[in-house]
Kinemage of the C-alpha trace (Angstrom):
@kinemage 1
@onewidth
@group {chain A} dominant
@subgroup {mainchain}
@vectorlist {calphas} color= white
{ca unk a 1} P -32.861 -6.683 1.913
{ca unk a 2} L -29.709 -4.582 2.181
{ca unk a 3} L -28.282 -3.316 -1.099
{ca unk a 4} L -24.746 -4.685 -1.007
{ca unk a 5} L -22.441 -6.107 -3.644
{ca unk a 6} L -19.122 -7.861 -3.895
{ca unk a 7} L -16.185 -7.662 -6.262
{ca unk a 8} L -12.635 -8.886 -6.409
{ca unk a 9} L -9.565 -8.099 -8.457
{ca unk a 10} L -7.433 -10.316 -10.678
{ca unk a 11} L -4.429 -10.077 -8.367
{ca unk a 12} L -6.436 -11.846 -5.643
{ca unk a 13} L -7.281 -14.597 -8.138
{ca unk a 14} L -3.800 -14.955 -9.655
{ca unk a 15} L -1.146 -13.989 -7.107
{ca unk a 16} L -0.444 -15.331 -3.620
{ca unk a 17} L 1.583 -14.296 -0.614
{ca unk a 18} L 4.424 -16.384 -2.045
{ca unk a 19} L 4.460 -14.069 -5.068
{ca unk a 20} L 5.140 -11.104 -2.803
{ca unk a 21} L 8.285 -12.924 -1.670
{ca unk a 22} L 9.224 -13.724 -5.273
{ca unk a 23} L 8.219 -10.484 -7.062
{ca unk a 24} L 8.614 -7.988 -4.253
{ca unk a 25} L 6.837 -4.652 -3.980
{ca unk a 26} L 5.278 -4.876 -7.453
{ca unk a 27} L 2.900 -7.370 -5.785
{ca unk a 28} L 2.224 -5.235 -2.703
{ca unk a 29} L -1.424 -4.255 -2.365
{ca unk a 30} L -4.084 -3.681 0.255
{ca unk a 31} L -5.571 -5.852 1.465
{ca unk a 32} L -2.476 -8.013 1.077
{ca unk a 33} L -2.303 -11.111 -1.098
{ca unk a 34} L -3.344 -14.366 0.572
{ca unk a 35} L -2.391 -18.026 0.439
{ca unk a 36} L -2.974 -20.392 -2.495
{ca unk a 37} L -5.802 -21.964 -0.465
{ca unk a 38} L -7.518 -18.585 -0.216
{ca unk a 39} L -7.110 -18.084 -3.967
{ca unk a 40} L -8.744 -21.469 -4.638
{ca unk a 41} L -11.628 -20.613 -2.290
{ca unk a 42} L -12.129 -17.251 -4.003
{ca unk a 43} L -12.274 -18.957 -7.400
{ca unk a 44} L -14.962 -21.246 -6.003
{ca unk a 45} L -17.006 -18.173 -5.078
{ca unk a 46} L -16.536 -16.854 -8.621
{ca unk a 47} L -17.747 -20.201 -10.013
{ca unk a 48} L -20.757 -20.160 -7.677
{ca unk a 49} L -21.802 -16.668 -8.772
{ca unk a 50} L -21.098 -15.071 -5.392
{ca unk a 51} L -18.673 -12.594 -6.971
{ca unk a 52} L -20.487 -10.751 -9.792
{ca unk a 53} L -17.671 -8.331 -10.724
{ca unk a 54} L -13.938 -8.462 -11.283
{ca unk a 55} L -12.260 -5.093 -11.628
{ca unk a 56} L -8.616 -4.217 -12.142
{ca unk a 57} L -8.337 -1.844 -9.172
{ca unk a 58} L -5.593 -0.250 -11.256
{ca unk a 59} L -3.358 1.590 -8.810
{ca unk a 60} L -0.456 3.072 -10.753
{ca unk a 61} L 2.602 4.652 -9.225
{ca unk a 62} L 5.963 5.876 -10.482
{ca unk a 63} L 8.648 3.206 -10.247
{ca unk a 64} L 10.434 5.043 -7.439
{ca unk a 65} L 7.337 4.651 -5.234
{ca unk a 66} L 7.538 0.862 -5.611
{ca unk a 67} L 11.093 0.515 -4.274
{ca unk a 68} L 12.784 1.199 -0.978
{ca unk a 69} L 14.303 -0.275 2.154
{ca unk a 70} L 11.103 0.040 4.209
{ca unk a 71} L 8.541 -2.322 2.679
{ca unk a 72} L 5.779 -0.724 4.757
{ca unk a 73} L 6.461 2.696 3.218
{ca unk a 74} L 6.327 1.440 -0.383
{ca unk a 75} L 3.195 2.261 -2.408
{ca unk a 76} L 0.624 -0.489 -1.967
{ca unk a 77} L -1.087 -0.765 -5.324
{ca unk a 78} L -0.967 -2.925 -8.433
{ca unk a 79} L -0.988 -1.760 -12.041
{ca unk a 80} L -3.221 -4.207 -13.838
{ca unk a 81} L -6.061 -2.790 -15.923
{ca unk a 82} L -4.443 -3.769 -19.219
{ca unk a 83} L -3.975 -7.383 -18.074
{ca unk a 84} L -7.328 -8.072 -16.400
{ca unk a 85} L -8.997 -9.709 -19.388
{ca unk a 86} L -5.950 -11.777 -20.359
{ca unk a 87} L -5.531 -12.937 -16.766
{ca unk a 88} L -9.151 -14.082 -16.647
{ca unk a 89} L -8.822 -15.846 -20.002
{ca unk a 90} L -5.581 -17.511 -18.905
{ca unk a 91} L -6.465 -18.553 -15.371
{ca unk a 92} L -10.261 -18.500 -15.336
{ca unk a 93} L -11.250 -19.729 -18.785
{ca unk a 94} L -8.272 -21.938 -19.688
{ca unk a 95} L -7.277 -23.381 -16.303
{ca unk a 96} L -10.330 -23.116 -14.065
{ca unk a 97} L -13.128 -23.691 -16.534
{ca unk a 98} L -15.226 -20.549 -16.361
{ca unk a 99} L -17.078 -19.835 -19.586
{ca unk a 100} L -16.490 -16.930 -21.948
{ca unk a 101} L -19.964 -15.648 -21.089
{ca unk a 102} L -18.937 -15.645 -17.410
{ca unk a 103} L -15.803 -13.666 -18.271
{ca unk a 104} L -17.982 -11.103 -20.080
{ca unk a 105} L -20.426 -10.935 -17.184
{ca unk a 106} L -17.631 -10.540 -14.634
{ca unk a 107} L -15.894 -7.734 -16.524
{ca unk a 108} L -18.856 -5.861 -18.025
{ca unk a 109} L -22.368 -7.066 -17.241
{ca unk a 110} L -22.076 -7.252 -13.460
{ca unk a 111} L -20.569 -3.803 -13.215
{ca unk a 112} L -23.179 -2.261 -15.531
{ca unk a 113} L -25.976 -3.779 -13.454
{ca unk a 114} L -24.484 -2.716 -10.133
{ca unk a 115} L -23.974 0.894 -11.140
{ca unk a 116} L -27.277 1.393 -12.925
{ca unk a 117} L -25.814 1.455 -16.428
{ca unk a 118} L -27.768 -1.591 -17.647
{ca unk a 119} L -29.242 -2.094 -20.227
{ca unk a 120} L -27.300 0.532 -22.221
{ca unk a 121} L -23.947 -0.852 -21.053
{ca unk a 122} L -22.634 -4.317 -20.282
{ca unk a 123} L -24.363 -6.335 -22.965
{ca unk a 124} L -24.604 -6.848 -26.693
{ca unk a 125} L -28.223 -6.125 -27.597
{ca unk a 126} L -30.346 -4.011 -29.886
{ca unk a 127} L -30.586 -0.547 -28.371
{ca unk a 128} L -27.508 -0.952 -26.141
{ca unk a 129} L -24.430 1.219 -26.642
{ca unk a 130} L -21.991 -0.448 -29.020
{ca unk a 131} L -19.186 -0.618 -26.443
{ca unk a 132} L -17.298 -3.705 -27.573
{ca unk a 133} L -13.891 -5.335 -27.352
{ca unk a 134} L -12.882 -7.784 -30.062
{ca unk a 135} L -10.522 -10.329 -28.552
{ca unk a 136} L -8.235 -12.881 -30.157
{ca unk a 137} L -8.597 -15.621 -27.535
{ca unk a 138} L -6.152 -17.889 -29.364
{ca unk a 139} L -3.290 -15.430 -28.938
{ca unk a 140} L -0.657 -16.325 -26.324
{ca unk a 141} L 2.492 -14.439 -25.438
{ca unk a 142} L 4.670 -13.458 -22.545
{ca unk a 143} L 3.772 -10.010 -21.222
{ca unk a 144} L 6.714 -7.659 -21.686
{ca unk a 145} L 7.313 -4.254 -20.156
{ca unk a 146} L 7.326 -2.676 -23.615
{ca unk a 147} L 3.811 -4.050 -24.225
{ca unk a 148} L 2.353 -1.931 -21.428
{ca unk a 149} L 0.417 1.190 -22.353
{ca unk a 150} L 0.757 2.579 -18.824
{ca unk a 151} L 2.583 5.783 -18.095
{ca unk a 152} L 4.494 3.895 -15.375
{ca unk a 153} L 5.576 0.717 -17.125
{ca unk a 154} L 5.660 -1.897 -14.401
{ca unk a 155} L 3.375 -4.767 -13.482
{ca unk a 156} L 3.635 -7.940 -11.401
{ca unk a 157} L 2.387 -9.809 -14.477
{ca unk a 158} L 5.408 -8.984 -16.663
{ca unk a 159} L 7.019 -12.272 -17.615
{ca unk a 160} L 3.789 -14.269 -17.390
{ca unk a 161} L 2.526 -16.107 -20.450
{ca unk a 162} L -0.999 -14.788 -20.977
{ca unk a 163} L -3.824 -15.754 -23.279
{ca unk a 164} L -5.951 -13.349 -25.286
{ca unk a 165} L -5.332 -9.978 -26.848
{ca unk a 166} L -7.718 -7.133 -27.486
{ca unk a 167} L -7.404 -6.345 -31.184
{ca unk a 168} L -10.083 -3.676 -31.463
{ca unk a 169} L -12.220 -1.672 -29.063
{ca unk a 170} L -15.344 0.331 -29.841
{ca unk a 171} L -17.060 3.001 -27.740
{ca unk a 172} L -20.578 3.703 -28.978
{ca unk a 173} L -19.583 2.066 -32.262
{ca unk a 174} L -16.499 4.222 -32.856
{ca unk a 175} L -13.064 2.572 -32.895
{ca unk a 176} L -10.906 3.805 -30.003
{ca unk a 177} L -8.231 1.075 -30.158
{ca unk a 178} L -7.051 -1.078 -33.051
{ca unk a 179} L -4.044 -3.325 -33.620
{ca unk a 180} L -2.036 -1.901 -30.732
{ca unk a 181} L -2.820 1.748 -31.462
{ca unk a 182} L -5.058 4.079 -29.474
{ca unk a 183} L -7.478 6.106 -31.614
{ca unk a 184} L -8.949 8.978 -29.655
{ca unk a 185} L -12.124 10.267 -31.228
{ca unk a 186} L -13.456 12.404 -28.393
{ca unk a 187} L -16.818 10.642 -28.562
{ca unk a 188} L -16.886 9.521 -24.951
{ca unk a 189} L -18.599 11.329 -22.124
{ca unk a 190} L -18.914 11.046 -18.360
{ca unk a 191} L -21.299 8.346 -17.208
{ca unk a 192} L -22.270 8.772 -13.571
{ca unk a 193} L -23.656 6.160 -11.221
{ca unk a 194} L -27.344 5.716 -11.943
{ca unk a 195} L -27.077 7.617 -15.225
{ca unk a 196} L -28.745 5.401 -17.828
{ca unk a 197} L -27.056 7.063 -20.813
């Protein structure tokens, strides 16, 4: 009867403690990355519906905060919001067999329900806001630093071959992103927790 929820982030589903050794501080986060066995167990919870949301937990930092002699003093956060969907399409859909509807529920529907934004957000339905991402799921390419839209262009996923590319994004029916270009229309507004608009 207690109102609790659970989420995870793509880095806990994709990266392991061995990647910290290989990649270095770009893979440092809190809590720290776990073993491959833990990653497999977490995917099983995703499959079973025990994890209703996957969020990027985007934690950007200037490059100079991700380097240094003292690993404990280095910023512990991962830049990943741009790669979340492609990571789920690559690892979850292609390799681990979750459905496209599960990917949509994990990235939109679960969050909208949890934060009281449903039914206006998180689904495609008559009367819902037309917040949509059109995705080319057949697209595959290696993620390059120059592909990142972040202010601080670093990511532990650079160099990975990822599936899927957002080709167009709509907010309330207005295009805000198309063919690699951001289109700012000023049509968005703050949506607070529990706010149904």
